[in-house]
C-alpha positions as CSV (number, residue, x, y, z in Angstrom):
1,M,-0.2,0.0,-0.3
2,A,1.7,2.7,-0.7
3,Y,1.4,6.4,1.4
4,E,-0.4,9.1,-0.2
5,P,0.8,12.7,0.9
6,H,-2.7,14.8,3.4
7,I,-1.1,18.0,2.8
8,P,-2.9,19.8,0.0
9,E,-5.8,18.8,1.6
10,I,-4.4,19.9,5.0
11,A,-4.1,23.2,3.5
12,A,-7.2,23.6,2.3
13,V,-9.3,23.1,6.1
14,I,-6.6,25.4,7.1
15,Q,-7.6,27.7,4.7
16,L,-10.4,27.3,5.3
17,A,-10.4,27.5,9.1
18,V,-9.6,31.4,9.3
19,A,-13.1,32.5,9.0
20,P,-14.2,30.8,11.6
21,V,-11.4,31.8,14.1
22,F,-11.7,35.1,13.1
23,M,-15.7,34.3,13.9
24,L,-13.5,32.8,17.3
25,T,-11.7,36.0,17.8
26,A,-14.5,38.1,17.3
27,V,-16.7,36.1,20.4
28,G,-14.0,36.1,22.3
29,T,-13.3,39.9,22.2
30,I,-17.3,40.3,22.8
31,I,-16.6,37.5,26.4
32,A,-14.1,39.8,27.6
33,A,-17.1,43.2,26.5
34,L,-19.8,41.6,29.2
35,N,-16.4,40.1,31.7
36,I,-16.5,44.7,32.3
37,R,-20.2,44.8,32.4
38,L,-20.5,42.4,34.4
39,G,-17.7,43.2,37.2
40,R,-18.6,46.6,36.5
41,A,-22.6,45.2,38.0
42,V,-21.0,43.5,40.9
43,D,-19.0,46.2,42.0
44,R,-22.3,48.4,42.1
45,R,-24.6,45.9,43.8
46,N,-20.8,45.2,46.6
47,D,-20.9,49.0,46.8
48,L,-24.7,49.7,47.4
49,E,-24.6,46.5,49.3
50,E,-21.8,48.2,51.8
51,K,-23.6,50.9,52.1
52,L,-27.4,49.8,52.5
53,P,-27.2,49.5,56.7
54,R,-26.3,52.9,56.9
55,M,-28.2,54.3,54.9
56,V,-31.4,56.4,55.9
57,P,-34.6,54.9,56.4
58,E,-36.2,57.3,53.1
59,E,-32.9,56.4,50.6
60,T,-33.3,52.7,51.8
61,P,-35.8,52.1,48.9
62,S,-34.7,53.7,45.9
63,A,-31.4,51.3,47.1
64,H,-33.3,48.3,46.8
65,Q,-34.7,48.9,43.4
66,E,-31.7,49.3,42.2
67,L,-30.1,46.7,43.3
68,E,-33.2,44.0,41.6
69,A,-32.4,46.2,38.6
70,I,-28.5,45.4,38.9
71,A,-29.4,41.4,39.8
72,R,-31.0,41.2,36.8
73,R,-28.4,42.9,34.7
74,I,-26.5,40.9,36.2
75,H,-28.6,37.4,35.2
76,F,-29.2,38.6,30.9
77,V,-24.8,39.3,31.2
78,Y,-24.7,36.0,32.6
79,L,-26.6,34.4,30.4
80,S,-25.3,36.5,27.3
81,I,-21.8,35.3,28.3
82,V,-23.1,31.6,28.3
83,A,-24.8,32.0,24.9
84,A,-21.0,33.7,23.6
85,V,-19.0,30.4,25.7
86,I,-21.6,27.7,23.2
87,S,-21.4,29.8,19.8
88,G,-17.0,30.3,20.9
89,L,-17.5,26.0,21.2
90,F,-19.3,25.6,18.6
91,I,-17.2,27.4,16.3
92,C,-13.9,25.4,18.1
93,L,-16.6,22.0,17.2
94,L,-16.4,23.1,13.4
95,I,-12.4,23.5,13.0
96,A,-11.8,20.2,15.0
97,V,-14.0,17.8,12.6
98,A,-13.0,20.7,9.4
99,F,-9.2,18.9,10.4
100,L,-10.3,14.8,11.2
101,A,-12.5,14.8,8.0
102,T,-9.6,15.3,6.1
103,F,-7.6,12.5,7.4
104,V,-10.6,10.6,7.4
105,R,-12.7,11.9,3.7
106,T,-16.0,11.8,4.4
107,D,-18.3,13.7,3.7
108,I,-19.7,16.2,6.1
109,S,-20.2,19.7,4.8
110,Y,-23.3,19.5,6.1
111,T,-22.1,18.6,9.9
112,V,-20.5,21.6,9.3
113,G,-22.7,23.6,8.0
114,A,-25.3,22.7,10.6
115,M,-22.5,23.7,13.5
116,F,-21.6,26.8,12.0
117,A,-26.0,28.3,11.7
118,L,-25.9,27.2,15.5
119,A,-22.5,29.5,16.3
120,V,-24.1,32.3,14.5
121,V,-27.3,31.8,16.4
122,A,-25.7,31.3,19.3
123,L,-23.8,33.9,18.5
124,V,-26.9,36.0,18.0
125,V,-28.5,34.8,21.0
126,S,-25.6,36.1,22.8
127,L,-25.8,39.5,20.9
128,L,-29.5,40.2,22.3
129,L,-29.4,39.1,25.8
130,F,-26.4,42.0,25.5
131,L,-28.5,44.6,24.1
132,R,-31.1,43.9,27.1
133,E,-28.4,44.3,29.1
134,I,-27.9,47.5,28.3
135,F,-31.3,48.6,27.9
136,L,-31.5,47.5,31.3
137,A,-28.5,49.5,32.9
138,V,-29.3,52.4,30.5
139,S,-33.2,52.7,31.8
140,T,-32.9,51.9,35.9
141,P,-32.8,55.2,37.8
142,R,-29.1,55.0,40.0
143,H,-29.9,55.6,43.4
144,I,-28.3,58.6,44.2
145,P,-27.2,59.2,48.8
146,R,-29.5,62.6,49.7
């Protein structure tokens, strides 16, 4: 049995993997932005919770309202991060399956197409949750001590 080099096929797969790698970079950047927003919301929550025992009774209702809004924001950011990570995982699986298919020599076009579609759907969900969190952050009144 003669040895058949797979270099041309591997080179073609590497070329095809470039687009998903760019998408993976974008997903990583989105996760970093979400992580910053999550940190800021948690810091604000911790600050309010620390000041709450020393507040005058008239101020506590607005502080509690803001804490509730921050809890919703944190939840949306968390779900957005989960969706972005799922998108990244589908992209990584897509790249791995494309490389494996080169060695197995099987048609995986439907599988790769499905994984890419799932990655895009998860990314869209992540961005919609991110947008919802931003709307919530902008529309929530901030507690200002008197």
